[in-house]
DSSP file (Angstrom, degrees, kcal/mol; ACC not computed):
  #  RESIDUE AA STRUCTURE BP1 BP2  ACC     N-H-->O    O-->H-N    N-H-->O    O-->H-N    TCO  KAPPA ALPHA  PHI   PSI    X-CA   Y-CA   Z-CA
    1    1 A X              0   0    0      0, 0.0    79,-1.8     0, 0.0     2,-0.3   0.000 360.0 360.0 360.0 113.4   91.3   88.3  109.9
    2    2 A X  E     +a   80   0A   0     77,-0.2    79,-0.2     1,-0.1     3,-0.1  -0.606 360.0 175.9 -84.2 135.5   89.5   89.9  107.0
    3    3 A X  E     +a   81   0A   0     77,-2.9    79,-1.1    -2,-0.3     3,-0.4  -0.316  36.6 132.1-123.6  47.7   86.3   91.8  107.5
    4    4 A X  S    S+     0   0    0      1,-0.3     2,-0.3    77,-0.2    -1,-0.1   0.920  89.2   2.6 -67.9 -43.5   86.0   92.9  103.9
    5    5 A X  S >  S-     0   0    0      3,-0.1     3,-1.8    -3,-0.1    -1,-0.3  -0.835  87.1-136.2-142.1 103.4   82.4   91.9  103.8
    6    6 A X  T 3  S+     0   0    0     -3,-0.4     3,-0.1    -2,-0.3    58,-0.1  -0.332  87.3  19.4 -65.4 135.2   81.1   90.6  107.0
    7    7 A X  T >  S+     0   0    0      1,-0.4     3,-2.0    57,-0.1     2,-0.3   0.209  86.4 130.5  90.5 -16.0   79.0   87.5  106.8
    8    8 A X  T <  S+     0   0    0     -3,-1.8    -1,-0.4     1,-0.3    -3,-0.1  -0.560  71.4  34.1 -67.7 132.9   80.4   86.6  103.4
    9    9 A X  T 3  S+     0   0    0      1,-0.5     2,-0.3    -2,-0.3    -1,-0.3   0.218  86.0 126.8  99.7 -14.8   81.4   82.9  103.6
   10   10 A X    <   -     0   0    0     -3,-2.0     2,-0.6     1,-0.1    -1,-0.5  -0.587  64.2-126.1 -71.1 139.2   78.6   82.1  106.0
   11   11 A X    >   -     0   0    0     -2,-0.3     3,-1.1     4,-0.2    44,-0.5  -0.796  13.3-147.2 -88.2 118.9   76.6   79.2  104.7
   12   12 A X  T 3  S+     0   0    0     -2,-0.6    44,-2.3     1,-0.3    45,-0.2   0.785  94.8  52.3 -60.2 -29.6   73.0   80.2  104.6
   13   13 A X  T 3  S+     0   0    0     42,-0.2    -1,-0.3    41,-0.1     2,-0.1   0.720  96.3  81.6 -81.3 -20.4   71.6   76.8  105.4
   14   14 A X  S <  S-     0   0    0     -3,-1.1    41,-2.7     1,-0.1    42,-0.3  -0.488  86.6-106.7 -83.6 156.6   73.8   76.3  108.5
   15   15 A X  B  >  -C   54   0B   0     39,-0.3     4,-2.3    -2,-0.1    39,-0.2  -0.207  30.9-105.2 -71.5 168.7   72.8   77.7  111.8
   16   16 A X  H  > S+     0   0    0     37,-1.6     4,-1.9    34,-0.5    36,-0.2   0.921 123.7  51.6 -58.5 -44.0   74.6   80.7  113.4
   17   17 A X  H  > S+     0   0    0     34,-3.0     4,-2.0     1,-0.2    -1,-0.2   0.935 109.7  47.9 -58.8 -49.2   76.3   78.3  115.8
   18   18 A X  H  > S+     0   0    0     33,-0.4     4,-2.5     1,-0.2    -1,-0.2   0.876 109.9  53.2 -62.4 -36.4   77.5   76.0  112.9
   19   19 A X  H  X S+     0   0    0     -4,-2.3     4,-2.9     2,-0.2    -1,-0.2   0.842 105.1  54.7 -68.9 -32.7   78.8   79.0  111.0
   20   20 A X  H  X S+     0   0    0     -4,-1.9     4,-2.6     2,-0.2     5,-0.2   0.957 111.9  43.5 -62.0 -49.7   80.8   80.2  114.0
   21   21 A X  H  X S+     0   0    0     -4,-2.0     4,-1.7     1,-0.2    -2,-0.2   0.901 115.9  48.6 -64.6 -39.7   82.5   76.8  114.2
   22   22 A X  H  X S+     0   0    0     -4,-2.5     4,-1.3    -5,-0.2    -2,-0.2   0.946 113.3  47.2 -63.3 -47.9   83.0   76.7  110.4
   23   23 A X  H  X S+     0   0    0     -4,-2.9     4,-0.9     1,-0.2     3,-0.4   0.923 112.8  47.3 -60.8 -47.3   84.4   80.3  110.3
   24   24 A X  H  <>S+     0   0    0     -4,-2.6     5,-2.3     1,-0.2     3,-0.5   0.846 106.3  58.7 -67.8 -31.4   86.8   79.8  113.1
   25   25 A X  H ><5S+     0   0    0     -4,-1.7     3,-1.7    -5,-0.2    -1,-0.2   0.845  98.1  60.3 -66.4 -31.3   88.1   76.5  111.7
   26   26 A X  H 3<5S+     0   0    0     -4,-1.3    -1,-0.2    -3,-0.4    -2,-0.2   0.840 105.1  49.9 -62.6 -32.4   89.1   78.4  108.5
   27   27 A X  T 3<5S-     0   0    0     -4,-0.9    -1,-0.3    -3,-0.5    -2,-0.2   0.293 129.2 -98.8 -90.8  10.5   91.4   80.4  110.7
   28   28 A X  T < 5S+     0   0    0     -3,-1.7     2,-0.3     1,-0.3    -3,-0.2   0.550  75.3 140.6  91.4   8.4   92.8   77.3  112.3
   29   29 A X      < -     0   0    0     -5,-2.3    -1,-0.3    -6,-0.1     2,-0.1  -0.675  41.4-140.4 -85.5 138.1   90.8   77.1  115.5
   30   30 A X     >  -     0   0    0     -2,-0.3     4,-2.7     1,-0.1     5,-0.2  -0.324  31.1 -95.1 -86.3 176.0   89.7   73.7  116.7
   31   31 A X  H  > S+     0   0    0      1,-0.2     4,-2.8     2,-0.2     5,-0.1   0.891 125.1  50.1 -59.2 -41.8   86.4   72.8  118.3
   32   32 A X  H  > S+     0   0    0      2,-0.2     4,-1.7     1,-0.2    -1,-0.2   0.915 111.7  47.6 -65.2 -43.0   87.7   73.2  121.8
   33   33 A X  H  > S+     0   0    0      2,-0.2     4,-0.9     1,-0.2    -2,-0.2   0.924 114.8  46.0 -63.1 -44.1   89.3   76.6  121.0
   34   34 A X  H >X S+     0   0    0     -4,-2.7     4,-1.6     1,-0.2     3,-0.8   0.905 108.7  55.9 -65.7 -40.2   86.1   77.8  119.4
   35   35 A X  H 3X S+     0   0    0     -4,-2.8     4,-0.5    -5,-0.2    -1,-0.2   0.857 103.2  56.8 -58.3 -34.1   84.0   76.5  122.3
   36   36 A X  H 3< S+     0   0    0     -4,-1.7    -1,-0.2     1,-0.2    -2,-0.2   0.787 119.1  29.7 -68.1 -28.5   86.2   78.5  124.7
   37   37 A X  H <X S+     0   0    0     -4,-0.9     4,-2.1    -3,-0.8     3,-0.3   0.480  93.1  97.0-108.0  -5.4   85.3   81.8  122.9
   38   38 A X  H  X S+     0   0    0     -4,-1.6     4,-2.6     1,-0.2     5,-0.2   0.906  83.7  48.7 -54.4 -51.2   81.8   80.9  121.6
   39   39 A X  H  X S+     0   0    0     -4,-0.5     4,-2.7     1,-0.2    -1,-0.2   0.872 111.1  50.6 -61.8 -37.0   79.9   82.6  124.4
   40   40 A X  H  > S+     0   0    0     -3,-0.3     4,-2.5     2,-0.2    -1,-0.2   0.888 110.0  51.0 -66.9 -38.3   81.9   85.8  124.1
   41   41 A X  H  X S+     0   0    0     -4,-2.1     4,-2.4     2,-0.2    -2,-0.2   0.946 114.0  43.5 -63.1 -48.4   81.3   85.8  120.3
   42   42 A X  H  X>S+     0   0    0     -4,-2.6     5,-1.6     2,-0.2     4,-1.2   0.903 114.2  49.9 -66.3 -41.3   77.5   85.4  120.8
   43   43 A X  H  <5S+     0   0    0     -4,-2.7     3,-0.2    -5,-0.2    -1,-0.2   0.917 111.4  48.4 -62.5 -42.5   77.4   88.0  123.6
   44   44 A X  H  <5S+     0   0    0     -4,-2.5    -2,-0.2     1,-0.2    -1,-0.2   0.932 114.1  46.3 -64.1 -43.6   79.3   90.5  121.6
   45   45 A X  H  <5S-     0   0    0     -4,-2.4    -1,-0.2    -5,-0.2    -2,-0.2   0.672 102.3-136.3 -73.9 -15.8   77.0   90.0  118.6
   46   46 A X  T  <5 +     0   0    0     -4,-1.2    -3,-0.2    -3,-0.2     3,-0.1   0.914  67.2 123.0  59.5  45.7   73.9   90.1  120.8
   47   47 A X    >>< +     0   0    0     -5,-1.6     3,-2.5     1,-0.1     4,-0.8   0.052  15.8 134.0-121.8  24.4   72.4   87.1  119.0
   48   48 A X  T 34 S+     0   0    0     -6,-0.3     3,-0.5     1,-0.3     4,-0.2   0.812  75.1  45.8 -50.1 -40.7   71.8   84.7  121.9
   49   49 A X  T 34 S+     0   0    0      1,-0.2    -1,-0.3    -3,-0.1     3,-0.1   0.470 113.9  49.4 -82.8   0.2   68.3   83.7  120.9
   50   50 A X  T X4 S+     0   0    0     -3,-2.5     3,-1.8     1,-0.1   -34,-0.5   0.483  75.4  97.2-116.8  -5.3   69.1   83.3  117.2
   51   51 A X  T 3< S+     0   0    0     -4,-0.8   -34,-3.0    -3,-0.5   -33,-0.4   0.690  82.9  53.8 -66.4 -20.7   72.2   81.1  117.0
   52   52 A X  T 3  S+     0   0    0    -36,-0.2    -1,-0.3   -37,-0.2     2,-0.3   0.354  94.6  86.7 -96.5   6.9   70.3   77.8  116.4
   53   53 A X  S <  S-     0   0    0     -3,-1.8   -37,-1.6     1,-0.1   -36,-0.2  -0.712  92.8 -90.4-100.4 157.1   68.4   79.2  113.4
   54   54 A X  B >   -C   15   0B   0     -2,-0.3     3,-2.1   -39,-0.2   -39,-0.3  -0.381  29.3-125.8 -67.0 144.0   69.8   79.1  109.9
   55   55 A X  G >  S+     0   0    0    -41,-2.7     3,-2.1   -44,-0.5   -43,-0.2   0.757 105.5  74.4 -60.1 -25.4   71.8   82.2  108.8
   56   56 A X  G 3  S+     0   0    0    -44,-2.3    -1,-0.3     1,-0.3   -43,-0.1   0.709  93.9  54.2 -63.0 -17.4   69.5   82.6  105.8
   57   57 A X  G <  S+     0   0    0     -3,-2.1    -1,-0.3   -45,-0.2     2,-0.2   0.470  89.5 101.1 -91.8  -2.9   66.9   83.9  108.3
   58   58 A X  S <  S-     0   0    0     -3,-2.1     2,-0.1    -4,-0.2    -3,-0.0  -0.539  75.2-121.5 -80.6 146.9   69.3   86.5  109.7
   59   59 A X     >  -     0   0    0     -2,-0.2     4,-2.3     1,-0.1     5,-0.2  -0.364  32.6-102.8 -73.9 167.7   69.0   90.2  108.7
   60   60 A X  H  > S+     0   0    0      1,-0.2     4,-2.5     2,-0.2     5,-0.2   0.913 124.7  52.6 -58.4 -43.3   72.0   91.8  107.0
   61   61 A X  H  > S+     0   0    0      1,-0.2     4,-2.4     2,-0.2    -1,-0.2   0.881 107.7  50.0 -61.1 -39.4   72.7   93.5  110.3
   62   62 A X  H  > S+     0   0    0      2,-0.2     4,-2.3     1,-0.2    -1,-0.2   0.918 111.4  48.0 -65.8 -43.2   72.6   90.3  112.3
   63   63 A X  H  X S+     0   0    0     -4,-2.3     4,-2.7     1,-0.2    -2,-0.2   0.892 111.6  51.2 -63.2 -40.0   75.0   88.6  109.9
   64   64 A X  H  X S+     0   0    0     -4,-2.5     4,-2.5    -5,-0.2     5,-0.2   0.913 109.1  50.5 -63.6 -42.4   77.3   91.6  110.1
   65   65 A X  H  X S+     0   0    0     -4,-2.4     4,-2.5     2,-0.2    -2,-0.2   0.921 112.9  46.1 -61.2 -44.3   77.3   91.5  113.9
   66   66 A X  H  X S+     0   0    0     -4,-2.3     4,-2.5     1,-0.2     5,-0.2   0.913 112.5  50.2 -67.5 -40.5   78.1   87.8  113.9
   67   67 A X  H  X S+     0   0    0     -4,-2.7     4,-2.5     2,-0.2    -2,-0.2   0.909 112.5  46.5 -63.5 -40.7   80.9   88.3  111.3
   68   68 A X  H  X S+     0   0    0     -4,-2.5     4,-2.1     2,-0.2    -2,-0.2   0.920 112.1  51.3 -65.7 -43.2   82.5   91.1  113.2
   69   69 A X  H  < S+     0   0    0     -4,-2.5     4,-0.4    -5,-0.2    -2,-0.2   0.928 113.3  44.5 -60.1 -45.8   82.2   89.2  116.5
   70   70 A X  H >< S+     0   0    0     -4,-2.5     3,-1.5     1,-0.2     4,-0.4   0.965 113.7  49.8 -62.4 -52.3   83.9   86.1  115.0
   71   71 A X  H 3< S+     0   0    0     -4,-2.5     3,-0.5     1,-0.3     5,-0.4   0.809 113.7  45.4 -60.0 -31.8   86.6   88.2  113.2
   72   72 A X  T 3< S+     0   0    0     -4,-2.1    -1,-0.3     1,-0.2    -2,-0.2   0.413 110.3  53.5 -96.4   3.7   87.5   90.1  116.4
   73   73 A X  S <  S+     0   0    0     -3,-1.5    -1,-0.2    -4,-0.4    -2,-0.2   0.328  85.4  80.6-115.3   7.7   87.6   87.1  118.7
   74   74 A X  S    S-     0   0    0     -3,-0.5    -2,-0.1    -4,-0.4    -1,-0.1   0.391  97.9-118.2 -98.1   4.9   90.1   84.8  116.9
   75   75 A X        +     0   0    0      1,-0.2     2,-0.1    -3,-0.1    -3,-0.1   0.908  46.5 177.8  63.6  46.4   93.2   86.6  118.1
   76   76 A X        -     0   0    0     -5,-0.4    -1,-0.2     1,-0.1     3,-0.1  -0.476  33.0-140.7 -78.4 153.7   94.6   87.7  114.7
   77   77 A X  S    S+     0   0    0      1,-0.2    32,-2.7    -2,-0.1     2,-0.4   0.782  91.0  31.4 -79.5 -30.6   97.8   89.7  114.4
   78   78 A X  E     - b   0 109A   0     30,-0.2     2,-0.5    32,-0.0    -1,-0.2  -0.996  68.5-161.7-134.2 132.2   96.3   91.9  111.6
   79   79 A X  E     - b   0 110A   0     30,-2.8    32,-2.8    -2,-0.4     2,-0.6  -0.967   6.0-156.3-117.9 123.6   92.7   92.9  111.1
   80   80 A X  E     -ab   2 111A   0    -79,-1.8   -77,-2.9    -2,-0.5     2,-0.5  -0.890  13.6-175.9-102.5 120.2   91.5   94.2  107.7
   81   81 A X  E     -ab   3 112A   0     30,-3.4    32,-3.4    -2,-0.6     2,-0.6  -0.954   6.6-177.1-124.0 113.9   88.4   96.3  107.9
   82   82 A X  E     - b   0 113A   0    -79,-1.1    32,-0.2    -2,-0.5    30,-0.1  -0.856  69.7 -51.8-117.6  97.8   86.7   97.6  104.8
   83   83 A X  S >  S+     0   0    0     30,-2.3     3,-1.7    -2,-0.6     4,-0.2   0.614  89.3 138.3  56.7  17.8   83.7   99.9  105.4
   84   84 A X  G >   +     0   0    0      1,-0.3     3,-1.0   -81,-0.2    -1,-0.1   0.723  61.4  63.8 -70.1 -18.9   82.1   97.4  107.7
   85   85 A X  G 3  S+     0   0    0      1,-0.2    -1,-0.3    11,-0.0     8,-0.1   0.484  80.3  82.5 -82.7   1.3   81.1  100.0  110.2
   86   86 A X  G <  S+     0   0    0     -3,-1.7     2,-0.4     7,-0.0    -1,-0.2   0.660  86.7  66.0 -73.1 -15.6   78.8  101.5  107.6
   87   87 A X  S <  S+     0   0    0     -3,-1.0     2,-0.1    -4,-0.2    -4,-0.0  -0.813  85.6  37.9-106.9 146.9   76.2   98.9  108.6
   88   88 A X  S    S-     0   0    0     -2,-0.4     2,-0.0     4,-0.1   -26,-0.0  -0.158  89.9 -60.0 102.7 163.5   74.5   98.7  111.9
   89   89 A X     >  -     0   0    0      1,-0.1     4,-2.3    -2,-0.1     5,-0.2  -0.290  52.1-103.0 -78.4 167.0   73.2  101.2  114.4
   90   90 A X  H  > S+     0   0    0      1,-0.2     4,-2.4     2,-0.2     5,-0.2   0.861 119.5  54.6 -60.1 -39.1   75.3  103.8  116.2
   91   91 A X  H  > S+     0   0    0      1,-0.2     4,-1.9     2,-0.2    -1,-0.2   0.914 110.6  45.5 -63.6 -42.8   75.5  101.9  119.4
   92   92 A X  H  > S+     0   0    0      2,-0.2     4,-2.4     1,-0.2    -1,-0.2   0.879 110.2  54.5 -69.2 -36.1   76.8   98.8  117.7
   93   93 A X  H  X S+     0   0    0     -4,-2.3     4,-2.4     2,-0.2    -2,-0.2   0.919 109.5  47.6 -61.4 -42.6   79.3  100.9  115.7
   94   94 A X  H  X S+     0   0    0     -4,-2.4     4,-2.3     2,-0.2    -1,-0.2   0.882 110.2  52.6 -64.4 -38.4   80.7  102.4  118.9
   95   95 A X  H  X S+     0   0    0     -4,-1.9     4,-2.1     2,-0.2    -2,-0.2   0.907 110.1  49.0 -61.6 -42.8   80.9   98.9  120.4
   96   96 A X  H  X S+     0   0    0     -4,-2.4     4,-2.6     2,-0.2    -2,-0.2   0.914 110.6  49.7 -65.0 -44.5   82.9   97.8  117.4
   97   97 A X  H  X S+     0   0    0     -4,-2.4     4,-2.3     1,-0.2    -2,-0.2   0.891 110.3  50.2 -62.9 -39.6   85.2  100.8  117.7
   98   98 A X  H  X S+     0   0    0     -4,-2.3     4,-2.1     2,-0.2    -1,-0.2   0.892 111.1  49.8 -66.0 -38.8   85.8  100.0  121.3
   99   99 A X  H  X S+     0   0    0     -4,-2.1     4,-2.4     2,-0.2    -2,-0.2   0.915 111.0  49.0 -64.4 -42.0   86.5   96.4  120.4
  100  100 A X  H  X S+     0   0    0     -4,-2.6     4,-2.5     2,-0.2    -2,-0.2   0.878 109.7  51.4 -67.4 -37.0   89.0   97.5  117.8
  101  101 A X  H  X S+     0   0    0     -4,-2.3     4,-2.3     2,-0.2    -1,-0.2   0.892 109.4  51.9 -64.5 -38.5   90.7   99.9  120.3
  102  102 A X  H  X S+     0   0    0     -4,-2.1     4,-1.0     2,-0.2    -2,-0.2   0.936 111.4  46.3 -62.2 -46.6   91.0   96.9  122.7
  103  103 A X  H ><>S+     0   0    0     -4,-2.4     5,-2.2     1,-0.2     3,-0.6   0.911 111.4  51.8 -62.4 -42.0   92.6   94.8  120.1
  104  104 A X  H ><5S+     0   0    0     -4,-2.5     3,-1.6     1,-0.2    -1,-0.2   0.882 105.3  55.0 -60.7 -39.6   94.9   97.6  119.0
  105  105 A X  H 3<5S+     0   0    0     -4,-2.3    -1,-0.2     1,-0.3    -2,-0.2   0.755 104.5  55.8 -67.9 -21.0   96.0   98.1  122.6
  106  106 A X  T <<5S-     0   0    0     -4,-1.0    -1,-0.3    -3,-0.6    -2,-0.2   0.443 130.0 -95.2 -88.0  -1.2   96.9   94.4  122.7
  107  107 A X  T < 5S+     0   0    0     -3,-1.6     2,-0.4     1,-0.3    -3,-0.2   0.509  75.2 144.9 103.1   5.5   99.2   94.8  119.7
  108  108 A X      < -     0   0    0     -5,-2.2     2,-0.4    -6,-0.1    -1,-0.3  -0.621  45.1-134.6 -77.2 131.9   96.9   93.9  116.8
  109  109 A X  E     -b   78   0A   0    -32,-2.7   -30,-2.8    -2,-0.4     2,-0.5  -0.720  20.6-160.3 -85.5 136.6   97.5   96.0  113.7
  110  110 A X  E     -b   79   0A   0     -2,-0.4     2,-0.6   -32,-0.2   -30,-0.2  -0.977   9.5-162.7-125.2 125.1   94.3   97.2  112.1
  111  111 A X  E     -b   80   0A   0    -32,-2.8   -30,-3.4    -2,-0.5     2,-0.5  -0.934  14.2-167.1-105.9 116.3   94.0   98.3  108.5
  112  112 A X  E     -b   81   0A   0     -2,-0.6     2,-0.6   -32,-0.2   -30,-0.2  -0.912  10.5-165.5-110.9 127.8   90.8  100.4  108.0
  113  113 A X  E     +b   82   0A   0    -32,-3.4   -30,-2.3    -2,-0.5     2,-0.3  -0.961  33.0 144.5-108.3 120.7   89.4  101.3  104.5
  114  114 A X        -     0   0    0     -2,-0.6    -2,-0.0   -32,-0.2   -32,-0.0  -0.999  55.0-155.4-158.1 149.2   86.9  104.0  104.8
  115  115 A X  S    S+     0   0    0     -2,-0.3     2,-1.4     1,-0.0     3,-0.1   0.331  73.7 107.1 -98.3   1.4   85.3  107.1  103.3
  116  116 A X     >  -     0   0    0      1,-0.2     4,-2.1     2,-0.1     3,-0.3  -0.659  52.0-174.2 -81.4  91.3   84.2  108.1  106.8
  117  117 A X  H  > S+     0   0    0     -2,-1.4     4,-2.5     1,-0.3     5,-0.2   0.846  78.8  53.2 -64.8 -38.8   86.7  110.9  107.3
  118  118 A X  H  > S+     0   0    0      2,-0.2     4,-2.5     1,-0.2    -1,-0.3   0.899 109.5  51.2 -61.9 -36.7   85.9  111.7  111.0
  119  119 A X  H  > S+     0   0    0     -3,-0.3     4,-3.0     2,-0.2     5,-0.5   0.940 109.2  50.1 -61.5 -47.6   86.5  108.0  111.7
  120  120 A X  H  X S+     0   0    0     -4,-2.1     4,-1.9     1,-0.2    -2,-0.2   0.931 114.3  44.8 -59.6 -45.6   89.9  108.1  110.0
  121  121 A X  H  < S+     0   0    0     -4,-2.5    -1,-0.2     1,-0.2    -2,-0.2   0.902 118.8  42.1 -65.0 -39.9   90.9  111.2  111.9
  122  122 A X  H  < S+     0   0    0     -4,-2.5    -2,-0.2    -5,-0.2    -1,-0.2   0.862 127.1  26.8 -73.5 -37.2   89.6  109.8  115.2
  123  123 A X  H  < S+     0   0    0     -4,-3.0    -3,-0.2    -5,-0.2    -2,-0.2   0.792 100.2  80.3-104.4 -32.6   90.9  106.3  114.9
  124  124 A X     <  -     0   0    0     -4,-1.9    17,-0.2    -5,-0.5     3,-0.1  -0.475  47.1-162.1 -91.2 150.7   93.9  106.0  112.7
  125  125 A X  S    S+     0   0    0      1,-0.3     2,-0.3    -2,-0.2    16,-0.2   0.719  86.4  18.5 -90.9 -28.2   97.6  106.7  113.4
  126  126 A X  S    S-     0   0    0     14,-0.2     2,-0.3    15,-0.1    -1,-0.3  -0.989  71.4-160.1-144.1 146.8   98.5  107.0  109.7
  127  127 A X  E     -D  139   0C   0     12,-2.7    12,-2.1    -2,-0.3     2,-0.4  -0.947   5.0-162.0-133.3 153.3   96.4  107.5  106.6
  128  128 A X  E     -D  138   0C   0     -2,-0.3     2,-0.6    10,-0.2    10,-0.2  -0.992  10.5-148.9-131.0 137.2   96.7  107.0  102.9
  129  129 A X  E     -D  137   0C   0      8,-3.0     7,-3.6    -2,-0.4     8,-1.2  -0.948  17.4-160.4-106.9 120.4   94.7  108.6  100.1
  130  130 A X  E     -D  135   0C   0     -2,-0.6     2,-0.4     5,-0.2     5,-0.2  -0.876  10.5-177.1-104.1 131.1   94.4  106.2   97.1
  131  131 A X  E >  S-D  134   0C   0      3,-2.8     3,-1.8    -2,-0.5    -2,-0.0  -0.989  77.0 -17.0-126.9 119.9   93.5  107.6   93.7
  132  132 A X  T 3  S-     0   0    0     -2,-0.4    -1,-0.1     1,-0.3     3,-0.1   0.857 129.4 -52.5  52.1  39.3   93.0  105.1   90.9
  133  133 A X  T 3  S+     0   0    0      1,-0.2     2,-0.3     0, 0.0    -1,-0.3   0.491 118.4 106.4  82.6   2.5   94.8  102.4   92.9
  134  134 A X  E <  S-D  131   0C   0     -3,-1.8    -3,-2.8     0, 0.0     2,-0.6  -0.877  79.0-106.4-117.9 149.5   97.8  104.6   93.6
  135  135 A X  E     +D  130   0C   0     -2,-0.3    -5,-0.2    -5,-0.2     3,-0.1  -0.615  38.0 171.0 -75.2 116.8   98.9  106.4   96.8
  136  136 A X  E     +     0   0C   0     -7,-3.6     2,-0.3    -2,-0.6    -1,-0.2   0.690  68.6   4.3 -96.1 -25.4   98.2  110.1   96.2
  137  137 A X  E     +D  129   0C   0     -8,-1.2    -8,-3.0     2,-0.0    -1,-0.3  -0.983  61.9 179.6-157.3 149.4   99.0  111.2   99.8
  138  138 A X  E     +D  128   0C   0     -2,-0.3     2,-0.3   -10,-0.2   -10,-0.2  -0.990  36.0  63.8-150.2 151.6  100.2  109.6  103.1
  139  139 A X  E    S+D  127   0C   0    -12,-2.1   -12,-2.7    -2,-0.3     2,-0.1  -0.992  81.1  17.2 144.0-147.5  100.9  110.7  106.6
  140  140 A X  S >> S-     0   0    0     -2,-0.3     4,-2.1   -14,-0.2     3,-0.8  -0.431  70.9-124.7 -64.4 132.1   99.1  112.1  109.6
  141  141 A X  H 3> S+     0   0    0      1,-0.3     4,-2.8   -16,-0.2     5,-0.3   0.843 107.8  54.9 -50.2 -43.5   95.4  111.5  109.2
  142  142 A X  H 3> S+     0   0    0      1,-0.2     4,-1.9     2,-0.2    -1,-0.3   0.876 110.5  46.7 -61.0 -38.3   94.4  115.2  109.6
  143  143 A X  H <> S+     0   0    0     -3,-0.8     4,-2.2     2,-0.2    -1,-0.2   0.910 114.5  45.7 -70.7 -43.1   96.7  116.2  106.8
  144  144 A X  H  X S+     0   0    0     -4,-2.1     4,-2.4     2,-0.2    -2,-0.2   0.892 112.6  50.3 -67.9 -38.5   95.6  113.4  104.4
  145  145 A X  H  X S+     0   0    0     -4,-2.8     4,-2.3    -5,-0.2    -1,-0.2   0.897 110.2  51.6 -65.1 -40.3   91.9  114.1  105.2
  146  146 A X  H  X S+     0   0    0     -4,-1.9     4,-2.0    -5,-0.3    -2,-0.2   0.914 109.7  49.2 -62.3 -42.0   92.5  117.8  104.5
  147  147 A X  H  X S+     0   0    0     -4,-2.2     4,-3.1     2,-0.2     5,-0.4   0.922 109.8  50.8 -62.5 -43.3   94.1  117.0  101.2
  148  148 A X  H  X S+     0   0    0     -4,-2.4     4,-3.6     1,-0.2     5,-0.3   0.901 108.5  53.5 -60.9 -39.0   91.2  114.8  100.3
  149  149 A X  H  < S+     0   0    0     -4,-2.3     4,-0.4     1,-0.2    -1,-0.2   0.887 113.8  41.8 -62.3 -39.2   88.9  117.6  101.2
  150  150 A X  H  < S+     0   0    0     -4,-2.0     4,-0.3     1,-0.1    -2,-0.2   0.880 132.2  22.3 -72.7 -39.9   90.8  119.9   98.8
  151  151 A X  H  X S+     0   0    0     -4,-3.1     4,-2.3    -5,-0.2    -2,-0.2   0.587 101.0  84.9-106.9 -13.2   91.2  117.4   96.0
  152  152 A X  H  X S+     0   0    0     -4,-3.6     4,-2.8    -5,-0.4     5,-0.2   0.868  89.3  51.1 -63.5 -39.8   88.4  114.9   96.6
  153  153 A X  H  > S+     0   0    0     -4,-0.4     4,-2.4    -5,-0.3    -1,-0.2   0.910 112.2  47.6 -65.1 -40.7   85.7  116.8   94.8
  154  154 A X  H  > S+     0   0    0     -4,-0.3     4,-2.0     2,-0.2    -2,-0.2   0.889 112.7  48.9 -64.5 -39.7   87.9  117.2   91.7
  155  155 A X  H  X S+     0   0    0     -4,-2.3     4,-1.6     2,-0.2    -2,-0.2   0.930 113.0  47.2 -66.9 -44.8   88.8  113.5   91.8
  156  156 A X  H  X S+     0   0    0     -4,-2.8     4,-1.3     1,-0.2    -2,-0.2   0.876 111.3  51.4 -65.9 -37.8   85.1  112.5   92.1
  157  157 A X  H  X S+     0   0    0     -4,-2.4     4,-1.2     1,-0.2    -1,-0.2   0.893 107.3  53.5 -65.3 -38.3   84.1  114.9   89.3
  158  158 A X  H  < S+     0   0    0     -4,-2.0    -1,-0.2     1,-0.2    -2,-0.2   0.863 110.7  46.1 -65.3 -34.0   86.7  113.4   87.0
  159  159 A X  H  < S+     0   0    0     -4,-1.6    -1,-0.2     1,-0.2    -2,-0.2   0.734 108.8  56.3 -80.8 -21.7   85.4  109.9   87.7
  160  160 A X  H  <        0   0    0     -4,-1.3    -1,-0.2     1,-0.2    -2,-0.2   0.727 360.0 360.0 -79.9 -21.6   81.8  111.0   87.1
  161  161 A X     <        0   0    0     -4,-1.2    -1,-0.2    -3,-0.2    -2,-0.1   0.488 360.0 360.0 -69.6 360.0   82.5  112.4   83.6
């Protein structure tokens, strides 16, 4: 389940409810299966009073919440997360991290792409440092983060020139 850009793929003219059913159908869920998880998705996203309005009226944060809720309730084996926790308030970010920990405990593999180094250290079992699309370091998150700390400024300066 990709969360590369939450809310991308939502049709702005459709309601939140219609977008949930459309999104889950892309992942192979039928109406009955989506109906069984719909209330949990809406509860997680905290959007109960908004689901019958068009998504074009949602704020970016609301669309992100709904996208995260859909992606984490479809029972995927692998979850791809790219900087999605950069949006939203701290309480919702913590709620998302708790949900990802729950999925991980159930055996879901989670790939997190982030510049949030404390998040990488706190959450990940293994880390990779990519420089110009190539693996520059891999291993225990604390070691990779330390290497990034030593070399990151030089890497960023080289790209700024």
